N, C-alpha and C positions, 0 to 999 in steps of 0.2 A: 504493499499499500504506500502511496506517495504521501509524503508529509507536506502540509501547506504552511503558510506563515502565520497561522492564527496562534495567539497566546491563550492558553487555557487557564493557567494559574501563575501568579507572580509571587514566589515565596520570598524574594529579596525584600519586598515591601510589606510582608505579613506582619500584622500586629495582633497579639492576643489582647482582646479588648473586653473580655468577660471579667466580672468582678469575682474574686475568689473568696470574698467576705471576711478574710483574715489577712494580716500583714504577711509579707514574705518571710519575716523572722519567726512569726508563729508557725508558719507552714514548715519551715526548716527545723525548728524545734520538734514539731510533731514527727517529722521524718526520722530524726535522730532517735527519739523515744521509741518509735515503731521498730527501728532496726535493732536497738539495744535491748528493749524491755518487752517487746511483743514477739518479734520473730525468733527470739532465742528461748522462748518458754516451752516447757513440756506440754504435751497434748492435754493433759487433765487440768491445766490452770486457766480454764475458761473464765472464771470470775475475775481473775487478775486482768485478763485482756479486756473484758467488758468494762472494768473500773477505769482502765487507762482510756479507752475509746470515749467513755462518758466525760472524763476530765477534759477531753478535746472537743466536746460539744455534741457527741452522738446522743440520741434519745434511744435507750435500749431497755426493753422490758425485763421481766423475771425469767430465769431459767434458760437464758440464751447461751448457746455454745458456738464460739467462733474459733476456727482453727488458727493456729499461729501463722500458717502460710497464706491465709486470706489477706487481701490488700483492700483497705478502706481508704480511698484517696483523700477525701476531705470528710472526716467523721461528722462535722457540724452539719452536713447535708444529708445525714442518714438517720432514719427512724426505723427501728426494728421492734415489733410487738413481742409478746411473751412466748416462751418455749419454742424458739426458732433454732435451726441448725445452719451454720455457714461453714461449709466444708473446705477441704484442702484446695488451695489455688483458686478460690473464688475471688474475683476482682470486681469490687463495687466502684466503678469509675464515676464518682459522684460530683461532677462539675455542677450538676443541677440536683435536685432533691431525688432521693430514692426512699420510698415509703414501703415498708414491708410489714404485713399484717401479723397475726398470731399464728402459731403452729405451722410456719413455712419452713420447708426443708430445701436447702441447696446441696446438691451432691458435690462434685469436684470438678475443677477446670471450667469454671463458668465465668463469662464476661458480661457484666451488666453496664452498658455504655450510655450515659446521659448526654454525650457531646459528640459532635462530628464537625465536618466542614461543609460550607455551602459551595458545592462544586459548580454552581451557575454564576459565581462572581469571581472575577479575576484575582481579587485580593484574598480569596480563599478564606473568608472569616469563619471563626469558630461559632457554632450554633449549639444550642442546648435545649433539652426538654426533659422533664421529670419522668420517672418510671414509678408505677404503683403496682405492687404485688400483694393481692388481697389474701385473706386468711386461708390457711390449709392448702396452699399451693405446694407442689413438689416440682422442683427443677432438677432434672437428671444431669448426668455428666456431659461435659463438653458442649454446653449450650451457649449461644450468643443471644442477648436480649437488647434490642435497639432502643434508642431514645424515644420517648413519647408514648410508650405502650402501657396498657393496663392488663395484667393477668388477673382475671376474675376469680372469685372464691373457688377452691377446690380444683383448680386447673393442674394438670400434670403435663409437663413439657418433656417429651421423649429425648433420649440421648442424641447428641450431634445436631439438634434442631436450631434453626435460626428464627427468632421471633421478631417480626417486623410490624405486626399489627396486634390490636387487642385480641385476647383470646377469651372465649365464653366460659361462664361458670360451669364447673363440673364436667369438663371434657378432658380427654386425653388427646393432646395435640402433638403432632410430629411433622418433621420435614423441613425443607428449605424452599420457601418460607414455611413456618409451622402452620398447620391447619388442623382443625378438629377431626379426629379419626373416629372416636366413639365416645359415648357417655361413660363417665367414671361411676362404677357401682361399688358401694361399700357395704359390708355386712356388719 
């Protein structure tokens, strides 16, 4: 294919213009504490990790278990309900709000992205939208959840799925993009 002289993005003139809601020093302090006092903790020290995340502004309910290898980018943009599990290598890329209900389970290797870039503008600006994951959802391994979506109550997202749109209550959803496969039946 022949290339034309159209410029699609100009990164030389890119400027990150979203507010991080905290100073650069506060963010760096959090990153150091995360590296030294969260990432190095044994698996069973969930309450210690929750304590530190709360110190940095996260709203976290009771009985929450967060893996030491999980990454919470900006804890002050994260709300987690009661009795949730955040598994190994889950990344909550919380440039915007991530709101997680009660009894939500994240398996491992999951990326929850509240930000991206506007590919239709030459200066490639960063854009953001919140993500809401309602009560009793289960996100299986190796899932990507895109900005601006809501996973409704009781949703199951199957392994290796890509969530680009809201998913309906009580359905098992799979694929790229994730779509409802069948109703979730519990006994």
